[in-house]
Each structure stands twice: as structure tokens, then as C-alpha cells.
N, C-alpha and C positions, 0 to 999 in steps of 0.2 A: 235678252239684256244680259252684259257681260259682268261676271262675277268680281269683286274689286279686286286689286292688284295685291298678289301674295296668297288669296284665299284658295283652299283646295278641296275639293270633295271628297267628304269622308265615307269611310267604308260602315255599312251597317255593323253594329256592335253585336258583338256575340256573347252569348251569358260565359262567365267566368265558373269554373268549376272549383269548388275547395276542399282538399281530400278531406277524409274522415281522418278524426283520432287514430293515430299509430300507424296510420300506411305513410311511407317515406317517397315522394316525389321521386322519380326517376329521372337520373341528372341526364343535361340534353346530350345528342349525338356527338360524340367526340370526347366528352369530358370524362376525366379519370379522378379518382381521389389520389392525393401525392401523399409518396414516402410508403414503408414497409405496412403490410397488413399485421393486426393484433397478434394473428398466428405468428410468423415469421419473426415478429418483437422478442415474443416469448422462448420461441426455438434459438433464437440469439441467445438470450438470457442466461436459460439454462444450458447451452453450450459453457458460456464463460465461469457459471458458477463452477461446472463439474472441474473444469480445466483448474482453476483457482484449491479446491479441494485435493487435485490427484497435486499438485504443486507441494503442496503442505504436508500430506501424506508423507512423500517422499524426501522432503527437508527431514522431520521427526524421523524416520527408517533412516537416514543417511546421519543424523546424530547418535541416533542410538546406538548403532551399527559402529561407528566410529570412535567410542568412548569404551577403551579397556579396562575402566576402572569401574564400572557399573558394578560387577558383583563387588565391588571390595569396599570402594568407603561413598557412600552416597554425597557426602559435601566436602570433599578434604579438602585442608588448608595448603596451600602453595609452602613449601620448604622455606623460601626467604622468611614467610611471616609467621614459621612455624613456634608457637609458644615455649618460651625458654624456663629450666627448672629452677624456682627458688636455691639460692648457692646452698648446698649443704653442709652438715657439720657432723661430728664424730657421733656415732650409735652410743658411745659412754654417757655420752649426755641426753641429746633429745633424736629420736627417728630422724630420717631424712625424706624427704619426697624430691624424687626425682626422676624425670621421663626424657625418653629420648626426643621427643616432640610427635607431632603430627605430620608426614610425609603428604608429600602430595601424590595422588594414586598413580600419578604418571609417570611420575618418579622411580616410583618399585617394578614397572612394566616395562618402560623402554630397556633397551638396550644399550649395554653399558661398556667402555673400554678399557681392561684388565690386561696390562701387559702387552699393550697392541693386538690382543684378540676381542672381537666384538660375541657377547654372549646372550642369548636371548635368557630373561626370565624364567625360571622352572613354574608350573603353573600343576602340581599337583593338587588333589581334591582335600580340599580343608574343611571340616566342618565349621560354621562361623558360630556355634553354640553345643555345650556339653552337660554333664550332668548338674553343675551349679555346685558340685561339692567338693573340698579339699581330700583327699585320702594321703596320709604320711607314707614313703614309702622306704621298706628295707634296702640294702644296697646287695645287689644282685652277687654272687659268691665270686663271679671273677671280676668282680668290681673291687679298687685300692683304694686306700686314705692313708697317706701318710703327713700323719701331723707335724707339725714342727716342732723342736724341741723348746725352744721360748718366745717368747713374744707375748704380747696383749691376748687371751683367749676369747674366743668368736665362736658360740656353739650354736652348730647347723644342723637342721631336718629340712628333707627333702617331699616336696609332696607332689602329684598331680590331681587336675579334673578327670574323671570319668567321660569319654565320650571327645576326646580331642582329637585321635586319628593317628596320636604317636602313643610309640611303644615306650611307657613308662619306665621300664627296667632302663632301656637304653639311656631314656633322659636323666636318671640316678647315677650310672654308670660316668657318663659326660661330665654331668656336674663334679663329681667326684675327680675324676683326672683334672679338669679341669683346675680347681680349687686348689690342689696339692700339687701341682707340677712345678718344678723347680723355676718356670719363667711366670710365676703368680705372684698372688698378691702376699703368700707368705715370704716368699724372699724380697719382694718390692718394699713392704711397709712393717716388715719384722712382725706379723698379726700369727697365731697360733687356730686353724681353723680345725675344731673337732666335731665328727660328727654325731647327732642324738637321733638313736634309733626311735623305732612309732612305738615300741613299749617303754622307752624312758620316758620320753614325751606324755605318755599314759600315765602314769607314776607321778608324774610333777616335774621332773627335771627340766632344768631352766631352755630356753631355746632363744637365745641372741637374735638370727636370721634365719627366714625359712624361706628356701628357694622354690617356686611355684612355676610347675608347666599350666597353662590356663585357656579355652578356647578365645579368637578375640572377643566375644560378646563378654565373658567372665573378669578378661584384661581390663577391658572399660570399667566394669564396676568396681573390682579390685585395686586399679589405678586413681579412681575417682578421688578427690578431685581433679586429679590431673588428665588433660586429654591425651589420648591414645590413639582412638579415631577407629578403633578393631584393627591397626596395624604394628603399633609398637611396643613396646614394652617399657617396664618401670621399675622403679624400688619407690616402695608406698608402706609407710610403717612400721618398719621391721620385718619387709614383704619382698624379696625379690621374685616380683611375677612377669615371665617370661611366655611372649604371645606364641600360642603354636604354629600360626601361621608365618612368623619368621623362622622359627625351632624347623619347620617343616620345609619351608620353600626358601631360605635366607634370601639374599638381594642379586639382583644382577653381577653387581661389580664385583662381589667376590669371586668369579669368573667360574664359577658354580662349585665351590671347594666349601660344602656346605660344611665340615666338621671344623673350619677354622671360623667359619662365621659363628658356630654355636660358642667355639670360645670364646669370641671376641664379647657374644651377648652377656653370657654369662658372668664375665670380669669386668665388662661395663657398667652393668648394674650391682654387683658387689663392691665397686670401688666406689659408687654413689653411699652405700649403707656405709663404707670405711671415713666417707668424709672427702670425696674428690669430686670437683664440679668439672662443669664443659671444656674441653679443648678444642684448638683447630688445628689443621695440617701447618706444620710450618713452614713446609717447601716442596715444592713437586718432586716425584720419584723417591722420596722416603716414606719409611713406615708410618703408617697413621699411629697420632698418638691412641693408647688402647680409650682414653675420655672423650676423642672425639666421638661424634655422631655419624657413627659409620653407616647405619641403616637409611640416613638421610642422603648419601652420596661421599665421598673420597676427597674433596677438594682437592685433586693433584697428587694427591699421597695413594701409597700402595697397601690394600688392607691387611691388618694387621690385628692378632687376635688377644694378646697378652701385655701383662706391663711391664714386665722387662723387657728391654730391646725395642722399645718402641721409640716414636719421634718427638717425645714431650720433652 
């Protein structure tokens, strides 16, 4: 008897084996897992991570290596936004507070053209901190002090912090020569600077102005609340504070003439004590006014260190 249409003979049923727990069934012949294995993916992840780490390290090193001011000012303020000192008044009434402002660190390190010659910034070693104590200085035997015959009397003492790396006798000699020069404030303002010895000060003689050489750290302390940033000098409460960093290195746009810069910085800060405020360059190629902030730049002027004959 024929089977109905469409029917097929079925093969005998075979027993179906169920694998025990934990046993993986082998893939059929020719079958493969798609995508990379776990080990390959792990290796790729490690390679990418290592590459990113190397990029970050290289970037940090480039930043550190390309910053010439890293040893001077941790957070320098650009010269364009430097704080300006309040308008000073004569010392005969109220002491003046004045600072040149905090320069951009790069501006003190970059080369600058003076009289057509690019001069690199000098980089002698300058201690950041000294002893933190001021010692008054006697004038060296070869120093001269020429007190004017007339004018308002200003009694001046000279002192220095220990451990600045500068020669204190040379400092006193230069201050004396600067204040009593014919191109100085005695001629310009009609004042009379009189030197007060350490012995006279000790016995109680009056001192109107003390000119002090101080380390960058001590300068910041003596000038506070004025901001000197470990870089510049100031006049504050009857004391002219000359930053040893600037005394020893000057600034590049003075063309290596450190003696002229020293005359400038003393005359500038003493000018604040006499009531003079800041000025700006009046024209390219002119001598800079003594009360211009020449430690921050010349603005087109030529460097000048004296009140007499300047471009004010």
C-alpha cells in the first residue's frame, strides 16, 4: 500500500546528548568567533594608553623647557597690566609708597635692541633670599659725598641685607655717587642730601630716608603691600628698597651698561620719595624720563639714569 502524497519515511531517532554544566559545545566545522580576541584587544588598549602617556610627558617637558622665567617669577603679571603705584606726596608730609610694578618675567629675559644692537639678558646667580636683616653701612674711604650748599635737607642712611651676593661697600659707594652727582636730584629739585653714619643713627640722629639693598624675597616683604614680584624695586614708608636681582643683572635694554642702570634705579626710587610720580617716554629716540618705568621697558626712548637732562 502506497503512502499518502507528501509523506516521507523518517529515520530512526537518535539520542540527543546534553553537555554537562561548564562544558562548552564545540562550534560546527568552519565556524569562527567574529572580532579580535580578548588578548589582542588588551594589547591594543595598553598601546594606546602608553602613547597618550608619552604625548603628555613630552608636552609637559616642552612647556617646562621653554619657559625662561621659571626660576624668577612663578606667576608674573604682564607689563600691560602691571599695578601702578598711588600718586606720591612729598616726604615732608606723608611717606610715599611707590613701586615700578611687576614686570612680565619674559620681558626681563628677552633680548632687546638698544642703539641697534641686540643684547642678551645677563644671568649671574642671585640668591632668592638673604639673612632677612638690614645692617647700616659706613661709606668706604674712597667714596665721596658732596652735600649741596642749600635746599631742603634730606638725611640719608645706607644699608644692606646680608647674603644678597652683592658687594655692600660697592653699593654704598654707588649710592653716594648717584645722590651727590651734578646730574642728580640735588640739582634738579634743590634738595640737600646729608649722609647719616651708622654711629649717628645708633645714637638717635634723625634719618629721613634709608636706601637698602635687599634680596628678591626680602624686597617683597619690605615693599608690601606693593607688589614687586621678586623682580623690581620700590619706595615704601621712608625706605628705598633696591632689589638685588636688578642691581646685579640690570635689564637687557640697557645694553649691558649696568652702571647706568644702577644710577637709574636709585634715582627713580629716590624720586618717588621726593614726590615724583611715573612718566612715560615722550618720543622715540629721546632720553627716557628718570621717572619712567625703565625696568619694564623703554617705550622707544633711550635708557637714561639721571634727573637732569632726561626726556621729561
